C-alpha positions as CSV (number, residue, x, y, z in Angstrom):
1,M,0.0,0.0,0.0
2,K,1.4,3.4,-1.0
3,K,2.3,6.0,1.6
4,T,-0.1,9.0,1.3
5,V,1.6,12.3,2.0
6,G,0.8,16.0,1.9
7,I,3.2,18.8,0.9
8,W,3.7,21.8,3.2
9,I,4.6,25.1,1.7
10,R,5.4,28.1,3.9
11,V,7.5,30.8,2.2
12,S,7.9,34.3,3.6
13,T,7.9,37.4,1.5
14,E,11.6,37.8,1.9
15,D,12.3,34.3,0.8
16,Q,10.2,34.8,-2.3
17,A,12.3,37.8,-3.1
18,K,15.4,35.6,-3.0
19,G,13.9,33.3,-5.6
20,E,12.4,30.6,-3.2
21,S,9.0,30.6,-4.8
22,P,6.2,28.3,-3.6
23,Q,6.3,26.6,-7.0
24,N,9.9,25.6,-6.5
25,H,9.3,24.2,-3.1
26,E,6.3,22.2,-4.3
27,Y,8.2,20.9,-7.3
28,R,11.1,19.6,-5.2
29,C,8.7,17.9,-2.7
30,R,6.8,16.3,-5.6
31,L,10.0,14.9,-7.2
32,F,11.1,13.5,-3.8
33,S,7.7,11.9,-3.2
34,E,7.5,10.4,-6.7
35,A,11.0,8.9,-6.3
36,R,9.8,7.0,-3.3
37,E,6.5,6.1,-4.9
38,W,4.5,8.1,-2.4
39,D,1.0,9.3,-3.3
40,V,0.7,13.1,-2.9
41,K,-2.9,13.8,-1.7
42,E,-2.8,17.4,-0.5
43,V,-0.8,20.6,-0.7
44,Y,-1.0,23.0,2.2
45,H,-0.2,26.7,1.2
46,L,1.0,29.2,3.9
47,E,2.7,31.8,1.7
48,G,3.7,35.0,3.5
49,V,3.0,33.5,7.0
50,S,5.5,34.0,9.8
51,G,7.0,30.9,11.3
52,K,6.5,32.4,14.8
53,S,3.1,30.6,15.1
54,V,1.5,28.5,12.4
55,I,-0.6,26.0,14.5
56,N,-3.8,28.1,14.3
57,H,-3.6,28.8,10.6
58,P,-6.6,27.4,8.6
59,E,-4.3,25.4,6.4
60,A,-2.5,23.9,9.5
61,K,-5.8,22.9,11.0
62,R,-6.8,21.3,7.7
63,M,-3.6,19.4,7.7
64,L,-4.0,18.2,11.3
65,A,-7.5,17.0,10.4
66,D,-6.2,15.1,7.4
67,V,-3.7,13.4,9.7
68,A,-6.3,12.5,12.3
69,K,-8.5,10.8,9.8
70,G,-5.7,9.0,8.1
71,H,-6.1,10.9,4.8
72,I,-2.3,11.5,4.9
73,T,0.4,9.6,6.8
74,G,3.3,11.9,6.1
75,L,4.0,15.6,5.6
76,V,6.8,16.6,3.2
77,F,8.5,20.0,3.3
78,S,11.7,21.4,1.9
79,K,13.4,22.1,5.2
80,L,12.5,22.3,8.9
81,S,12.6,26.1,9.1
82,R,9.8,26.1,6.4
83,L,7.6,24.0,8.7
84,G,7.9,26.6,11.5
85,R,10.2,28.4,13.9
86,N,8.4,27.9,17.2
87,T,10.0,25.0,19.3
88,K,6.9,24.4,21.4
89,E,4.7,24.1,18.3
90,M,7.2,22.0,16.5
91,L,7.4,19.5,19.3
92,E,3.6,19.4,19.6
93,L,3.4,18.6,15.9
94,A,5.9,15.8,16.3
95,D,3.9,14.3,19.2
96,Y,0.6,14.6,17.2
97,F,2.1,12.9,14.1
98,R,3.6,10.1,16.2
99,H,0.3,9.6,18.0
100,H,-1.5,9.1,14.6
101,D,1.3,6.9,13.2
102,A,2.4,9.6,10.7
103,S,5.8,11.1,10.0
104,L,7.3,14.5,9.2
105,I,9.8,14.5,6.4
106,S,12.3,17.3,5.7
107,L,14.2,17.2,2.4
108,G,16.9,19.7,3.2
109,D,17.7,18.3,6.6
110,N,17.5,14.7,5.5
111,L,15.3,13.5,8.4
112,D,12.2,11.5,8.9
113,T,10.5,11.4,12.3
114,A,9.5,7.8,11.6
115,S,12.9,6.7,13.1
116,P,14.3,7.4,16.6
117,S,17.3,9.3,15.1
118,G,15.0,11.4,13.0
119,R,12.9,12.4,16.0
120,F,16.1,13.3,17.9
121,F,17.5,15.5,15.2
122,Y,14.1,17.0,14.6
123,T,14.0,18.2,18.2
124,L,17.5,19.7,17.9
125,L,16.8,21.5,14.6
126,A,13.5,22.8,16.0
127,A,15.3,24.5,18.8
128,F,17.9,26.0,16.5
129,G,15.2,27.3,14.2
130,E,13.6,29.2,17.0
131,M,16.9,30.6,18.1
132,E,17.6,31.7,14.5
133,R,14.3,33.5,14.4
134,E,15.0,35.3,17.7
135,E,18.4,36.3,16.4
136,I,16.8,37.8,13.3
137,V,14.3,39.7,15.4
138,S,17.1,41.0,17.7
139,R,19.1,42.2,14.7
140,V,16.1,44.0,13.2
141,K,15.3,45.7,16.5
142,G,18.9,46.8,16.8
143,S,18.9,48.4,13.4
144,I,15.7,50.5,14.1
145,P,17.5,53.4,15.9
146,A,20.2,53.6,13.2
147,R,17.6,53.7,10.4
148,A,15.5,56.2,12.3
149,H,18.5,58.6,12.7
150,M,19.1,58.3,8.9
151,G,15.4,59.2,8.3
152,K,14.7,55.9,6.5
153,S,11.4,53.9,6.7
154,L,11.0,51.6,9.7
155,G,8.3,49.6,7.9
156,G,4.6,49.9,8.1
157,E,2.3,52.3,6.3
158,A,2.8,56.1,6.1
159,P,0.9,58.3,8.6
160,F,-2.5,59.6,7.5
161,G,-1.8,62.6,5.2
162,Y,1.4,61.2,3.9
163,K,2.8,58.5,1.5
164,W,6.1,56.8,0.9
165,V,7.8,57.8,-2.3
166,N,11.3,56.3,-2.9
167,N,11.7,55.6,0.8
168,K,10.8,59.2,1.7
169,L,7.7,60.7,3.2
170,E,5.7,63.1,1.0
171,L,2.3,64.7,1.4
172,D,-0.7,62.8,0.1
173,E,-2.8,65.1,-2.1
174,K,-6.1,63.5,-0.9
175,E,-5.4,63.0,2.8
176,A,-3.3,66.0,3.7
177,P,-6.1,68.5,3.3
178,I,-8.4,66.4,5.5
179,R,-5.8,66.3,8.2
180,K,-5.3,70.1,7.9
181,L,-9.1,70.6,8.2
182,M,-9.1,68.4,11.3
183,F,-6.8,70.9,13.1
184,E,-8.8,73.9,11.9
185,L,-12.1,72.5,13.1
186,F,-10.6,71.5,16.5
187,A,-9.1,74.9,17.1
188,K,-12.6,76.3,16.5
189,H,-14.9,73.8,18.2
190,K,-12.5,72.4,20.8
191,R,-14.3,69.0,20.8
192,K,-12.9,65.8,19.1
193,M,-16.3,64.3,18.6
194,T,-17.6,67.5,17.0
195,V,-14.6,67.4,14.5
196,A,-15.3,63.7,13.7
197,T,-19.0,64.4,13.1
198,I,-18.3,67.3,10.7
199,L,-15.7,65.3,8.8
200,N,-18.1,62.3,8.5
201,E,-21.0,64.6,7.3
202,K,-18.7,66.0,4.6
203,G,-18.1,62.5,3.4
204,Y,-14.5,62.1,4.5
205,R,-13.3,58.7,5.7
206,T,-10.2,57.2,7.2
207,R,-7.7,55.4,4.9
208,R,-9.6,52.1,5.6
209,G,-12.9,53.6,4.6
210,E,-14.3,53.9,8.1
211,E,-15.9,56.9,9.7
212,F,-13.8,59.2,12.0
213,G,-14.3,58.9,15.7
214,S,-13.0,60.8,18.7
215,T,-10.2,58.3,19.3
216,S,-8.8,58.5,15.7
217,V,-9.2,62.3,15.7
218,G,-7.3,62.6,19.0
219,R,-4.5,60.4,17.7
220,Y,-4.0,62.5,14.6
221,L,-4.2,65.7,16.5
222,S,-1.5,64.6,19.1
223,D,1.0,63.4,16.5
224,P,3.6,66.2,15.9
225,I,4.3,65.0,12.4
226,A,1.6,67.3,11.1
227,K,3.8,70.3,12.0
228,G,6.9,68.7,10.4
229,L,8.3,66.8,13.4
230,R,8.4,63.0,12.7
231,R,8.4,60.9,15.8
232,M,10.2,57.5,15.5
233,N,11.3,54.6,17.7
234,Y,8.6,55.5,20.3
235,M,6.5,52.4,20.3
236,E,7.3,48.8,21.4
237,S,6.8,46.4,18.6
238,S,3.7,44.3,19.0
239,S,1.6,42.1,16.8
240,N,-1.5,43.6,18.5
241,R,-1.7,47.4,18.1
242,K,-4.1,47.7,21.0
243,H,-1.5,46.4,23.4
244,A,1.5,48.3,22.0
245,K,3.2,50.5,24.6
246,L,5.2,53.7,24.5
247,K,9.0,53.5,25.0
248,P,10.7,55.8,27.4
249,Q,10.9,59.3,26.0
250,E,14.7,59.2,26.1
251,E,14.6,56.5,23.4
252,W,12.4,58.5,21.0
253,I,14.0,59.8,17.8
254,F,12.7,62.9,15.9
255,G,13.3,63.8,12.3
256,E,11.9,66.2,9.7
257,A,8.9,65.6,7.6
258,P,6.8,67.8,5.3
259,A,4.5,70.0,7.4
260,I,0.7,70.0,6.9
261,I,-0.1,72.8,9.3
262,S,1.9,75.6,11.0
263,E,3.6,75.1,14.3
264,E,1.4,77.8,15.8
265,L,-1.8,75.9,14.9
266,W,-0.5,72.6,16.2
267,D,0.6,74.2,19.5
268,T,-2.9,75.8,19.9
269,C,-4.6,72.4,19.4
270,H,-2.1,70.7,21.7
271,E,-2.9,73.1,24.5
272,I,-6.6,72.4,24.0
273,L,-6.0,68.7,24.1
274,V,-4.0,69.0,27.3
275,S,-6.7,71.1,29.0
276,L,-9.4,68.6,28.0
277,N,-7.3,65.7,29.4
278,H,-6.7,67.6,32.7
279,G,-10.4,68.3,33.0
280,K,-11.3,64.6,33.0
281,T,-12.4,63.0,36.3
282,K,-12.4,59.4,37.3
283,T,-15.1,59.8,39.9
284,R,-18.3,58.0,39.2
285,R,-21.6,59.8,38.9
286,P,-23.7,59.3,42.0
287,G,-26.4,56.7,41.6
288,Y,-30.1,56.7,42.6
289,T,-30.7,56.2,46.4
290,S,-33.8,54.2,47.2
291,L,-35.9,55.4,50.2
292,A,-38.1,52.2,50.2
293,A,-38.5,50.1,53.4
294,L,-36.6,47.3,51.7
295,S,-33.6,48.9,50.1
296,C,-29.8,48.8,50.1
297,A,-28.2,51.2,52.6
298,N,-31.3,53.0,54.0
299,A,-33.5,50.0,54.7
300,A,-36.1,50.5,57.4
301,I,-36.3,46.8,58.0
302,R,-32.8,45.2,58.6
303,C,-31.7,41.6,58.7
304,T,-30.8,40.2,62.1
305,C,-29.4,36.9,61.1
306,E,-25.8,36.1,61.5
307,A,-25.3,35.4,57.8
308,I,-26.0,38.9,56.5
309,R,-25.9,41.9,58.7
310,R,-27.1,44.5,56.3
311,G,-30.3,46.1,54.9
312,M,-32.9,43.8,53.4
313,Y,-33.6,43.9,49.7
314,A,-36.9,44.0,47.9
315,R,-37.3,41.0,45.6
316,T,-36.4,42.0,42.0
317,T,-35.0,40.4,38.9
318,R,-31.6,41.7,39.8
319,T,-31.3,40.8,43.5
320,A,-32.8,38.0,45.7
321,R,-32.9,37.6,49.4
322,T,-31.2,34.6,51.0
323,K,-33.4,31.8,52.4
324,S,-32.7,32.9,56.0
325,C,-33.5,36.5,55.3
326,R,-36.8,35.6,53.6
327,T,-37.8,33.4,56.6
328,I,-37.1,36.2,59.1
329,W,-39.0,38.8,57.0
330,R,-42.1,36.5,56.6
331,Q,-42.0,35.8,60.4
332,S,-41.9,39.5,61.2
333,I,-44.9,40.2,59.0
334,A,-46.9,37.2,60.5
335,N,-46.2,38.4,64.1
336,R,-47.6,41.8,63.5
């Protein structure tokens, strides 16, 4: 009976630029499988996916399901670093395949987890793969300050109102006037939500086609790039923008950028923003105080049981008395 296998293709954008196209990886894996008379059942494509974590990718889940039902009994890939670069995930994959009597086959590393020696070298290479990924991340982080001082792009999209042209920031003809209007409106109305409402009513939208809100307006107003001062190396890198944190200010780097508004207008808006933030209070608005006989703090009838020494509550959908409190209350009514 022929061995049934699947082909795993994970090629990063950088690897594709070097000529390691997905087609080349698939071609080599097919030749290898045909030479051993294996039957290729599936091809799993993960082009442009980072090796940091692949286990939750839809193609990875499809592959695991195929292994579980015996549709494939082996997974062929060009080299171990193409499978992934997370040691924990790699070891979990090896255990999963072993549990289902399947094997992982790496062409470039000449290993097959069907054998004890193959499993041993698989574990070693998985650890080296993660170490290599962390080294790359460390080198990239180390180059960020140098690139920032040189005024080069640090990756990512240009700020709203700007665009990258030949690795330099230039004003965007469509977005820059919107950002300028944003400052002019805020200097006049002094309310972020008012500015957002006016922009939306005029038909303006964010770069992603969404309506402006007070949060986005506040973010654009507080960024000094609008007055020609580009702020760099000020955020900790994170896959989730919501959890990204500011770096200490001594690590921030500033450079020049084309100005959208005058420095005087930016300073005026900044002073308004500061005054609005200082005027915020964290105290809660006082709630309604009930004057009923059975209420929270001002209860006319109070519980005397040892379990709850506090005011008795009227029976509602939100709160319910304990059994002991209900018994005492009923007894007090019956004895009247």
